[in-house]
C-alpha positions as CSV (number, residue, x, y, z in Angstrom):
1,M,110.3,141.5,116.8
2,L,112.0,138.3,115.8
3,T,114.5,136.0,117.5
4,V,117.4,135.1,115.2
5,E,120.4,132.9,115.7
6,Q,123.8,132.8,113.9
7,V,126.0,130.8,116.3
8,Q,124.0,127.9,117.7
9,G,122.6,128.8,121.1
10,Q,123.2,132.5,120.8
11,H,120.0,134.3,120.2
12,Y,119.5,137.9,119.1
13,V,116.5,140.2,118.7
14,L,115.7,141.6,115.2
15,V,113.3,144.5,115.1
16,L,111.4,145.0,111.9
17,W,110.7,148.7,111.1
18,G,108.9,150.5,108.3
19,P,109.1,148.5,105.0
20,G,110.8,145.6,106.9
21,A,107.6,145.0,108.9
22,A,106.0,143.7,105.6
23,W,108.5,140.8,105.7
24,Y,106.8,139.3,108.7
25,P,104.3,136.9,107.0
26,Q,107.0,135.3,104.8
27,L,109.5,135.1,107.7
28,Q,106.8,133.5,109.9
29,R,106.2,130.8,107.2
30,K,109.9,130.1,106.9
31,K,111.0,129.8,110.5
32,D,114.1,127.6,111.0
33,Y,115.4,128.4,107.5
34,I,118.6,130.3,106.6
35,W,117.9,133.9,105.7
36,E,120.4,136.5,104.5
37,F,119.7,140.0,105.9
38,K,121.6,143.0,104.5
39,Y,122.1,146.6,105.8
40,L,120.9,146.2,109.3
41,F,121.6,148.7,112.1
42,V,123.2,147.1,115.1
43,Q,123.2,148.6,118.6
44,R,123.9,147.3,122.1
45,N,120.9,146.8,124.4
46,D,122.1,147.5,127.9
47,I,119.0,146.0,129.5
48,L,119.4,142.6,127.7
49,E,123.2,143.0,127.8
50,G,123.5,142.0,124.2
51,L,123.4,143.2,120.6
52,E,120.1,144.2,119.0
53,L,119.4,144.3,115.2
54,H,117.1,146.8,113.5
55,T,116.0,147.0,109.9
56,T,116.6,150.2,108.0
57,F,115.1,151.8,104.9
58,W,117.9,150.1,102.8
59,S,117.6,146.6,104.4
60,S,116.7,143.5,102.4
61,C,116.2,139.8,103.2
62,E,116.4,136.6,101.1
63,C,115.6,133.0,102.0
64,L,118.4,130.8,100.9
65,F,118.2,127.3,99.3
66,D,120.2,124.6,101.0
67,D,122.4,124.2,98.0
68,D,123.1,128.0,97.8
69,I,126.9,128.6,98.3
70,R,126.0,131.2,100.9
71,A,123.9,128.7,102.9
72,I,126.6,126.0,102.6
73,T,129.3,128.5,103.8
74,F,127.0,129.6,106.7
75,K,126.5,126.0,107.9
76,A,130.1,125.1,107.6
77,K,131.1,128.1,109.7
78,F,128.3,128.3,112.3
79,Q,126.5,124.9,112.5
80,K,128.0,122.0,114.3
81,S,127.2,118.7,112.7
82,M,125.3,116.4,115.0
83,P,126.7,112.9,115.5
84,S,124.6,110.2,114.0
85,F,123.7,107.3,116.3
86,V,122.2,105.2,113.5
87,K,124.8,103.2,111.6
88,M,124.6,102.9,107.8
89,S,123.0,99.6,106.9
90,D,121.7,97.9,103.7
91,L,118.2,96.9,102.8
92,A,119.1,93.2,102.3
93,T,120.4,92.8,105.9
94,H,117.4,94.6,107.3
95,M,114.8,92.6,105.3
96,E,116.5,89.3,106.4
97,D,116.6,90.4,110.0
98,K,112.9,91.6,110.0
99,R,113.5,93.9,112.9
100,S,111.4,97.0,113.6
101,G,113.4,100.1,114.3
102,V,115.2,103.1,112.7
103,I,117.5,102.3,109.7
104,L,119.8,104.4,107.6
105,I,120.5,103.1,104.1
106,K,121.7,104.3,100.7
107,A,119.2,103.5,97.9
108,Q,118.0,104.6,94.5
109,I,114.7,106.3,94.3
110,L,112.6,104.6,91.6
111,E,109.2,106.3,91.9
112,L,107.1,108.7,93.8
113,V,103.3,108.0,93.9
114,I,101.0,110.7,95.2
115,P,97.5,109.3,96.1
116,M,94.7,111.6,95.1
117,P,91.0,111.9,96.0
118,A,88.6,109.5,94.3
119,A,91.1,106.7,94.3
120,Q,93.3,108.4,91.7
121,K,97.1,108.8,91.9
122,I,100.0,110.5,90.2
123,A,103.1,108.3,89.5
124,L,106.4,110.1,88.9
125,N,109.2,107.8,87.7
126,A,112.0,107.5,85.1
127,R,109.3,107.5,82.3
128,S,108.0,110.9,83.5
129,S,109.2,113.9,81.4
130,L,110.2,117.1,83.0
131,R,107.2,118.8,81.4
132,S,104.7,116.2,82.8
133,I,106.2,116.6,86.3
134,F,105.9,120.3,86.1
135,S,102.3,120.1,84.9
136,S,101.4,117.8,87.8
137,L,102.7,120.1,90.5
138,P,99.4,121.9,91.0
139,D,97.7,118.6,91.7
140,I,100.1,117.5,94.4
141,V,99.3,120.6,96.4
142,Y,96.1,121.0,98.5
143,A,94.5,123.6,100.7
144,G,94.1,122.3,104.3
145,C,93.3,123.4,107.8
146,A,96.4,125.3,109.0
147,K,96.0,123.7,112.4
148,C,95.4,120.0,111.7
149,G,96.2,119.7,108.0
150,L,92.9,118.2,107.0
151,E,92.1,118.8,103.3
152,L,89.3,121.3,102.9
153,E,86.5,120.7,100.5
154,T,84.8,123.5,98.5
155,D,81.1,124.2,98.0
156,K,79.4,124.9,94.7
157,N,80.7,128.5,94.8
158,K,84.3,127.3,95.1
159,I,84.4,128.6,98.7
160,Y,86.4,126.4,101.1
161,K,84.4,124.8,103.9
162,Q,85.5,125.1,107.5
163,C,87.3,122.4,109.5
164,Y,84.6,121.9,112.2
165,S,86.9,120.0,114.5
166,C,89.3,123.0,114.8
167,L,86.6,125.8,115.1
168,P,86.9,128.7,116.0
169,F,90.3,128.4,114.2
170,T,89.5,129.0,110.5
171,M,92.9,129.7,108.8
172,K,93.9,127.6,105.8
173,K,97.3,126.6,104.4
174,L,98.8,125.0,101.3
175,Y,100.4,121.5,101.8
176,Y,102.1,119.0,99.6
177,R,100.2,115.7,99.5
178,P,101.9,112.8,101.2
179,A,103.5,110.3,98.9
180,V,104.7,106.7,98.7
181,M,108.4,106.5,97.6
182,T,109.7,103.3,96.1
183,I,113.4,102.7,96.7
184,A,115.8,100.0,95.6
185,D,119.0,98.7,97.2
186,G,120.4,95.9,95.1
187,I,117.6,93.3,94.4
188,Y,115.4,94.6,97.2
189,K,112.7,97.2,96.8
190,V,110.4,98.7,99.5
191,C,107.8,101.4,99.6
192,I,108.2,104.2,102.1
193,H,105.5,106.6,103.3
194,V,106.6,110.2,103.0
195,G,104.8,113.0,104.9
196,S,104.0,116.5,103.7
197,K,106.8,118.1,105.6
198,L,109.4,115.7,104.2
199,I,108.2,116.2,100.7
200,E,108.9,119.9,101.2
201,K,112.3,119.1,102.6
202,I,113.1,116.9,99.5
203,L,112.2,119.9,97.4
204,L,114.9,122.1,99.1
205,N,112.3,123.5,101.5
206,I,110.3,125.2,98.7
207,S,106.9,126.0,100.3
208,P,103.8,125.0,98.3
209,D,102.6,128.7,98.2
210,W,105.9,129.7,96.6
211,L,105.6,127.5,93.5
212,N,104.2,130.3,91.3
213,R,106.7,132.9,92.4
214,V,109.7,133.9,90.4
215,V,113.0,132.9,92.0
216,A,114.9,136.1,91.3
217,P,113.5,138.8,89.1
218,P,113.9,139.7,86.2
219,S,114.4,135.9,85.6
220,E,111.3,134.0,84.5
221,I,112.3,130.9,86.4
222,T,109.7,130.0,89.0
223,Y,110.1,127.9,92.2
224,A,107.8,125.3,90.4
225,M,110.4,124.9,87.7
226,V,113.0,124.3,90.3
227,A,110.8,121.8,92.2
228,A,110.0,119.9,89.0
229,D,113.7,119.7,88.1
230,L,114.5,118.3,91.5
231,I,111.8,115.6,91.3
232,H,113.0,114.7,87.7
233,S,116.6,114.3,88.9
234,L,115.5,112.1,91.8
235,V,113.4,109.6,89.7
236,A,115.2,109.8,86.4
237,G,117.4,106.9,87.2
238,G,121.2,106.6,86.9
239,G,121.9,109.2,89.5
240,A,123.9,108.7,92.7
241,P,121.9,106.9,95.5
242,C,120.4,109.0,98.3
243,A,120.6,108.2,102.0
244,V,117.3,107.8,103.7
245,K,116.5,107.4,107.3
246,A,113.3,105.4,107.9
247,Q,111.3,103.8,110.7
248,S,110.5,100.2,109.9
249,L,107.7,98.1,111.4
250,F,107.5,94.3,111.1
251,V,104.6,92.3,112.4
252,L,105.5,88.5,112.4
253,D,103.6,85.3,112.9
254,E,104.7,82.4,115.1
255,N,107.0,81.2,112.3
256,S,108.7,84.6,111.9
257,C,106.9,85.2,108.6
258,P,105.9,88.9,108.0
259,L,102.2,89.5,108.4
260,Q,102.8,93.2,107.9
261,Q,105.7,95.5,107.1
262,E,105.7,99.3,106.8
263,F,108.4,101.9,106.3
264,S,108.0,105.6,107.1
265,L,110.5,108.3,106.1
266,L,112.1,110.1,109.0
267,D,114.8,112.1,107.1
268,F,116.3,112.5,103.6
269,Y,119.8,113.2,102.6
270,P,121.2,114.1,99.2
271,D,123.8,112.0,97.3
272,S,126.5,113.4,99.5
273,G,125.0,111.5,102.4
274,K,125.0,114.5,104.6
275,P,121.8,115.9,106.2
276,V,120.0,118.9,104.7
277,P,119.7,121.0,107.8
278,S,117.0,123.6,108.2
279,A,118.1,127.1,108.6
280,L,118.0,129.6,111.3
281,L,115.3,132.1,112.0
């Protein structure tokens, strides 16, 4: 049984029967995303005093990309845009003010640097070809503890070791490696720390364990190809600036000179400047 939502705040029960029960693992991994369900049986539940949805032998489901016209239509019809309490600023003003806080700016993405084990790193920028970005995708994904996200090592037999701090929990999960994003606004450049979850959001919510899957058979296009194309379009240069929401931290000395400055990405918006909301399940 799942809880689904179409209009915000109105929840319904969706019961998976027969072949539909096999959808549960992928639905569980993609909670809060927009899914399209077809050929459901709808009946009224007199106990809950509401509608109840049931899968049938003919039912199907599909997770939608945020730029899919069906997802865009859904959000325009059913999702109310949340007012933003952070005003659009510019990097020059913020760097001169040297204030810690949440900022919203439009900037060009120059580079994504993904730190790797053994002090190595992968740098993706305007000089990176689409082919090189595609070939680097397996290296920016790692297997970690599904509870805390700690990267799991393997023994000599290539068997993953356990996360001892989370025992008896032993499940593992694929994650994108955190990255450092270099952005530019005019003459100013800053580096922003980007967590694993936001890397996934930047890649249109493509889960790391979906990269080798085909988007829509019989096409041979995989989710990895889509992800590589997204990264290439972001760092290729010359594109429209993106809006980024970040948390800034300035540590100043007695003369107001920065001893330390850090930026962490809180949210990412495409060139339209509008949020990329998650979907509903």
